[in-house]
N, C-alpha and C positions, 0 to 999 in steps of 0.2 A: 375672554377680553376683561371681563370687571376683574377678577383677580389679579390678572397684570397690572391694571390700573391701580389697583388696590396696593399693590408691593412696588409701584412705580417710584425709584429713589433712593429705596431700601438695598443693601448691599451687604456684601460679607464683613464689614467693621459694625454693623448695626449691633451684633452681640457683646461689640466692646464699648459701643456709645450709639447708645440707642438715641433715637431722634422720636420727637413727638410729630405726628404730622400735622398738628393744629396750628405748628409754627412755621408752615412751609405753605407755599402756592396751594390753593384749592383748586385749581383745575384738574389736578388727576383725581381727588375726591369727587370731583362731580362728574368726571367723565366715570369713574367707577359705580356712582349712584345710578347714572344712565345706564349703565352695562347690566348691571343687577336689577333695575326695575323692567328692563326689556325682557331679560330673562323670567321673571316672576310674572309678567304680565302674559308672554306667550306660552309658556311651559308651567303652569302652576303647580302641576302633579310631578313635576321632575324631582330625580332626587337631589338636587343641587339648589332647589326653592328655599329650604328651610336656612341652608347656608347664607344663601342670598339675602334674605331676609334678615338674618342676624346682622351682617355685614352692613345692609342699609342703618340700621338702627344705630350702629357702630360709627359709623361715617357721620349720620345726623347728628349724631352728639359732639364730634368732633368739629362738623362745621359752626355749632354753635358756640364750643369752645373757642373757636379761631375766631368769631366775630365780639366775644367777649375780652380776647387778647387785644384785639384791636382797641375797644374802647377803655381799655385800662391804658392804653399808649397814649389814647387822647387827654386823660384823666391826668396822668403825668404832665403835658405839656400844656396843662389847663385850657383845653379846647373844650369847655364844657357842653357847647351846644353839639358838638360833634360826636362826644362822647355819649349824650343822651340820646341822640339819633341813633347811634350805632346798637347802643343798649336795648332801646325799644325795638329794632329791627330783629333782634335776638329773641325777645319775648314774644313779640307776634309771630316770627316765623318757626322758631325751633320751642315752644313751650314743652313743657314736662321733660326737660332735659337737664343734665345737672348744671349746666352753665347759668339755667334762669334764674335761679336766685342769686347769683353774682350781677347778673344782667341789671336787676331789680335794685340792687344795692349802688349800682353805678348810676343808674338813673337817678335815684334819690339824692347823692352826693352832687350830682351834676345841676340839679333842680335847685338844692340848697344853695350853690354857688352863683347860679343864675338869679337868685332872689324871687323864685316863682311858687309862693306859699301854697296855692291849689294844688298846682303837680305835686310838690311836696306830700300835701297830705294824703293824696289820692295814691300815691306811691307806697308810703308808709302803711294805708289802708292794704294794699294789696300784699305788702309782706307780712303782714300781720295775722291776716286772715287765710293766705294762702300757704299752707304748709308746704313750701317746695325745699326743705330741709333735706327730705329724704331722697335718695338718688332713684330718680325714675328714669323709664325708657319709654320714650313714645311707641304707642301702637301704630305701625305702618300697615294699611291694607291694599292689598294688590289694586282696589280700584281706586285708591287715592293717589296711586304714585304717578309721576308724568310720564306724558306720551313720548314714546321715543322719536327723536329728530330722524327725520329720512332725508339723506342727502341726494 
């Protein structure tokens, strides 16, 4: 199920016109995360657990990227508060992802536009002290995975 949801929306044209899943609906990514989390929780010693774990990291990074893309859209529209909130959500829920640095930059830009000097200073401090420049992948432990929803 997880692989099916992971690949949902892709087709034979992807070899010529690759798509970035971060720019599409996140429902299938969330479904795949749920499926892979269930597999790892129920069958931690399965030969598929390692692959599921790697796909979870990838999907988490893509969800963070998607949130950042939405925040960038708000920046273009000069919806500063919405951009700041979306970027803050990214930093809080997807720390140590490649999108974290860009989210902090968006927060800084939005806070400057909103004339919030205390938040500007705090965000600048975060940007300078936390070296998020390097691409990191978050470590996901099986016990931290969301509980499966039983219908």
